[in-house]
N, C-alpha and C positions, 0 to 999 in steps of 0.2 A: 369559414376560410381556411384553405390548405396553405400550409408553409413547406417550403422546400428546406433541404438539409443547409440551413445558413447558420449564422452564429459565429463569435469568435472561438476559435478552437483551443485557445489557451484558457486555463481555469480562471474563474471569476476571482478567486482568492490572490492568486498571482498577479493578475491585471490591475486590482484595485488597491494594490500596496506598492510602495517604492522599492525598486531592486536595492538589494544590499551590495556592499562594496569593501568588504573585509580583505585584508592583504592576503598574498599567497605566502606560504612559508619558505624562506629563503635561507634558512641556518638551522643548525641542530639546537634543539630545546630539550630542557629536562624538567618534568612536572610530576606531581603526585599522581594526577589522573589525567590520561588521554582518551578523548572520546572521537570514535570515528563514525561520523555521520550526523548531518545537520537537519534531522527531522525532529518530530515531537519528543521521541525518547532522548535525543542527544541534547537538545537545547534544555529540556527540563531538568535532565540529570545534570548537565554542568551548572546550572542555576542553583539547585540544591545542594550539590557537593561544595561549590565555592561558598555558600552561606554556612557550611560547616567548618570553614576555614582552611580548606584545601586548595593548594595551586592547580588550576584545572586548564587545560587547553582542548579546544574542539577542531577537528579537520574535517573538511568537506570537499568532495572530489569537484563538484560544481560551486552552484550558489546555494546558501542554505534555504531551506523548506521549498525547494523547487521539484522535490521528489514526491513520493506518495502523500505525505503530509500536506503538499500543495494542491493535491488533486481529490482530496476527501469530501464527502458530503457533509462532514463537521457536526455529526451529532454527537453529543457527550452524554452517553447513556450506558446504564448497566443491562439494559434490556438488548440482548444479543440474539434476536429469534427465539429458538426454543434450547438455549444453552445450558439451562439448570437441569432440565430432564436428563440432557446427554451427560453432564458431569456426574450428577447423582448416581446414574445407572453405571457409568464406568469407573468412577473413583471413589464414590461414597457421599455422604451428606456433608461431612466435615469439609471436605475439600470444595464441594459446591458452595458452602457457606463462605470459605476463604475468597473463592472468586467473586461472590457477590459482595462481600465487605470491600475488596479491593476496588472495584468498580464504583460502588456507591462513594467511598472515600475519594476516588479521583475526580468526580463531579464537585463535590465540594471543595477539594483543593484547588481546581481551576477556579471556582466562584471566589475563593478566599484570597488567592493569589492576585487574580484581576483586580479586586477591591483595595487590598494592601498596596498593591503597586500602580495603582490608579491608570490601568490599562483600559482603554476603549476599544472594545471588540465585539460589539453587537451581541453580548451575551443575553440570552433570554431563558427563563425556566419555562420548559415546555412538557406536557406529558408525552408519553412515547407509546405508540400502538403497533401491536402486530394483528393484522386481520386475516380473514380466510373465506374464500367462496367455494372451499372444497370440503366435502363430507369428511374427508380423511383427516383433517386437522381440527375438526371441532372439539373431539375428545383431548387431542394433543394440546391445544389452548388451554382447556380447562385444568389439566394436569399440571402444566407449566405455571399456571396462575397459582394453584394450591402450594406448589413447591417454593415459588417466590415468595408467597406470603410466609411460610415456615421459616424461610431464610431472612426474614425481617424487611422485605421490600415491599413498599407500599404498591400493591397491585390489585387488579380488579377484573374479572371476567365480564364480558359484554356480549349482548347480541346486535349491537349497532356501534357506529362510530360518527364523528363529526363530518366525515367525507361525503361528498353529493351522490353516492353510489351505496346500493345495498350489499351488505356483508352476511354472511352467515354465522360469524363468531369473530370475537375480538378479544384482546388483552391489553391492559392499559397499565403502565407503570407512572406513578406520579414522582414529582421532584426530579425530573430530568431535565435536560438543557441542551442548548444549541448556541453555536458563536461563530465569529470570523476567526478561524484558526490562525492565519498569518499575522492579522493584527495583534493578536494575543503573544504569539511566539516571537515575532520581531520586535516586540516591545519587551519581551523577557529576554532576548538575545543581547539587546542594547543595554538593559541594566546589567546583565552579567558582565559585558565589556566595560562598562563605566565603573563598575566595582572591582576591576583588575582582572576579569577573566580575558583568555584569548582564544580568538576565532579565526581560522585560517581557511579562506575559500580558495577554489581551483588547486587544492592539494590532496592528490589522491594516493591513499595507502594501498601498497601492492604485497606486502608482506609483513609479518610479525615474526622477530627472531627471539626466542626466549633464552636469555643466559642468565646473569644474575637478575636482571629486571627485563621486563618487555620492551622490545626496541621495535618501533613502527618504521618500516622503510617505505619512502614516498617516491613517486615516480620521478621525481627530479633528483633523488639521492640524499635529500635531506632527511634526518632522523628524529623521532619524537622518543625520548627516553622517559618511561614512566613506572611508577610503582604499581599502579593500576591501570588496566585498558578496559573501556567499554566499546565493543563492536555494535553499533546501532546504525548499520549501513542497509537496514532493510532486509535482504538477504545476505548472511554472513558471507563477506568476501574471503575470510580465512576460518577454515573448517576445524582445525586441530584435532582431526580424527573423530569428531563429533558425528560424521555422516548425515549432516543436515541436509545435504542434496537429496537424501533417500527419505527424510522425514518432513519435508516442505515440499509444496507444490504451488505454483503461481495461479492466480485467477485474475482475469480482466472483467470489468464492470464499466458502464457508460453513464453519462449524465448529460441531461439537455435542460438548461436553465431558461426559463420562459416567463414573460409577463402574461398574466391572465386577467380577464374583466372582472371577475367576482372576488370577494376576499377570501384568501386562503384560511381554512379553520386553524385556530390554536393547537398545534400538536405536530409531531413527527409520526410518520406511518411508514410500515413495511408489510409487504404481504409474506404469509408463511410459506405459500407454494411457488413453484416455478410456473411461468417465468417470472423472476423477482421483479418487483415495482416498490421503489422506495420514494417517499415524498416528504419535502420540508419547505418551508418558506424562508427567505432571506431579505431583511431590509435592503432596498436598493433605490438609490436617488430619493424621491420624495414618496415612494410606494414601496412595492415589494416585487420579488420575483420568486418563482417556485421551482426547486430542484426536483427533476423527475429522474430517477436513477434505477439501475437495474441491468438485466441481460446478461448475467455473469457466464463466463466460460473459462475453461482453462486457456491459458495463454497459447496462442499458436494453433487453436482449435475453433475459431470462431468463423471460419467461412468469410463470407462477404462481411466484414465488419461494419460497412455503413449501414446494413440491414438493423443492426442492433439500435444505432440512433434513430433510424426510421420507425422501428416499433415503439420506442419511447414516446417519440413525437405523437405517433397515431394514438397511445393510450391518453396522452394529454389532452389531445382534441377530441377524444371520444368522452371525456370526462369534465373538462374545462372549456371554457371561451378563451381560447390561447390568442393573444393580442400580437406577441411578437417573440421571436426565438432571439435570445441574447448572446448565449455561451453554449457550447457543447464541447466535452472533453472525455477521456477514457482514464481509468486509474488501474493499478494493478496491486494485488494484495497477495501476501504470502499465507498460505493455509496449512496447518498442522494435521496431522493424521486424527488426533482427538479433539481438535477445534479449541485448544487451549494454547495460548502463546508459550514460548520459550523464554524465560527470564531467568537469569542466573549464571553460574559458572559455565564457561564454554564447554569445558571437559573437565574431569578430575586432575588430568594431566597438566592442566594449565589454570591453577588455583587463582592467579591474579589477572585472569582474562575472563570478561563477562560478556554476555550476549543479551539481546532482546530482539526478537523476531517472531513471525507467524502471528500478526495481529488480526488475520481473518476478517478484515473489513470494519473493524471496532478498535481503530488505533488510537482515537482521541481519549476515550477512558482507558483503555488498556495500556497504551503508550505512556499516560500520566502515572498510571498505576505502577509501571515498570520502572520509572524513574524513581519513585519512592521506595520500591524493593532494592534497587541497585544502590542508592544512597545508603539504604540499611545496611544491606551486605557489606559494603565497603567501610561503612563507619563503626557498626555494631557487630557485624558478623552474622546477623541474622534478621528475618522480618516474619511477621504472623502470616503472611500469604505465601511465602517462598516455596512451600510445598507444593502447591498446585501448579505453580509456573515453572518448577524445577526442570531445566533441560535434560536431566538425567533419569526423569520419570519414566516408567514404564509398566503400563497396566494391560494385563492380558485379557481384554475384553474382544469379544468377535468382531464388532463394529470396527475397532481401532485397526486390529489386526487385518481385516478385510481391506479397509482404506489403504493401509500401508502396502498390501500386495496388490492392489489394483492400480495405485498411483505409480509404483515402480515396474509394474508390468507394462503400463502405457509409456514410461520413459524409454524401456527397452525396445518396445514396439516402433515408437517414433523414431528411435536412434537407428534401427535397423531398415525401417521403411524409407528413411531419408537416403541412406546409402545404397538402397537396392532400387530405387525409383527410376523408372524409364523417364528420361527427359528429351525434349526436342532439342533439335539443332538450331540452325540460324532460321530466321524468319522476321516477319513484319512486327512491328511494335508500335503501338500508337502513343501519342502524347499522355503523360499522366498514367503509364501501365507499365506493369513490372511482370517478370516471369524469370523462372530458372531454366537454364539451358546447360547443355554440354558444350563446351569450347575446349578443343585441343585437350580431350581427356579431364578436364577439370568441371566441377560444377560451379557455375557462374550465376550469381543474382543480376539482372540487368533492369535498370529503371530508366525510363526516358521521361524527364519532368516536363512541366508545362510549357517550358521555353524549347522543348526539342533536344536539350542536352542530355546525354547519356551518362549513366553511372553504373561501373560494374564493381561488383564485390565477390570475394570467395564467401560462399554462404555456410561454410563451417564454423559453427558457434566456437569462440576461442575459449569456452569455459571447459566443457568436457566433451566437445566434437559432435553435438547433434547438428542436424541440418536445418536450416532456418526456413521460414516460411514468410511470405509476404503479408503485411497488414494494410489493406488500400485505403482504410480511413485514416490512419496515422502515418502513412508513407514510411513504414519501418519494417526490418527484418526481424521477425521474433523466433525466439527459441522455443519449441513446444514441449522441450524437456525440463528445462529449469528456469524459463522466464526471462532470460537475457535478451535485451532489445538494442538494436543498433539502428542509426539512421541510413538513409540509402546512401550516404557517403561512407559509412562504415564506423562512424564514431559511436561510442557506448551512450546509449540513452538510459538503461537501467541494467544492473548487474544481476548475478553475480559475476559475470565476465569481467576481467580488469583489462584485458587487451583489446583493441579495435579490430575490426574486420580487415583483412588484406585486400589491396585493390588488384584486380586482375592485371596481368602483365601487359605493357604496352597499350593500356586501355584507350589512349587518345588516337591511336593509330588504327586499332582493329575495329572499332565499333562501326563506323560507316562503312570502311572497306570490305568486311568480311561477314557481319552478321545482318545487315540491313540493306544489302543491295542484291 
């Protein structure tokens, strides 16, 4: 049986939990630690720091856990494809060991916290596999297994997996896990508030002034004064001279959640080669569903984004008996030039301001490790894993330098291409279609919705001025440079932009009269 691209386009994690309703900040407050961003890093850090006796407030521009954390595949694993070979080559064995210990600790930290706080979050211990059907990756998987074993991880090299198709080689990590991330984190957030913590939703930070202490300015003019600040807003909205926009690039991936006829094997799986294929099951009603994920590409470079969902669905149907497609959604992750997140002081210039970003699709374990690192840096001034995650690190390895050059060359190319691009003028536009046109000397994005109403915005990104491209699957205007995303009405869907798009002048009057007639 063939299925069309159906299914709820909101993530299962968000749809299956109650919406939060924390208040909006309406006055100035003074706290020990202010946290910007209500994802896994923000909430986990808030919980840990408050239990150290500090007064903590967390602010979130929208609702907590509706960002990248709410769009994850929710694997809790220290197996991040072939990361240990990469770190050992670029940074040395000691820092590879730090990374392994941090992520292994994160798995057990979540398990212990869930148990101690009695949070029911579908937690299951599962092995994690990387498999390949490419000759190129057979020796690489063998090498990664050997390094993982040397670092103390329970790993094994295999020539088969429990999946219903043959592979040429595979690697398995034991004592890994999966869970329902929002059941866990919404439970943690509520405990944090019940014990005296403060969460403010729909409270957008727009700047940080550093005088005697950091002062967070919000969109409404209210201030949060704090001794320490953690920026956990996915892509740092405040750069502080750290040039994070040159060291991070955004990638999109896609997920199709489906019910299958057969029982899915116990384990989490990911392919070593492209196109990426990631699989895991999730308890659903009286049975289970399977998350088929992958199809990654740099944000704004995906072409017809509906094709990525179709490719995942085709993969599912080729290997399993698909009964129903329940959900489909996309996610966006910040990637670093050496594949290790940045966690620590934002820059030496701002010693009381910390950042956590660049989790590269492994935010459940890395994000939890980041919260432990940040807690220790604030309370003790150090952490045993701080060096490998340090935002100020710089390792002159050819692969990292090449990535830095290539990604920033692409940004420059995208910036110039958007400015010089030849665009059509007036013309026909079907329902549920968008295009960029020239109108009276301006570059204007036009979308006609399914009801025939037309929406026009200035398509210059309000972050650093790159020109946006249309995402036809998500109905958003996406920045190919740094990953900001905007709705067709111009509202911010995802940063680092902090200002919405401008609407075209006299939109209501010009659309039908001058563009489509």
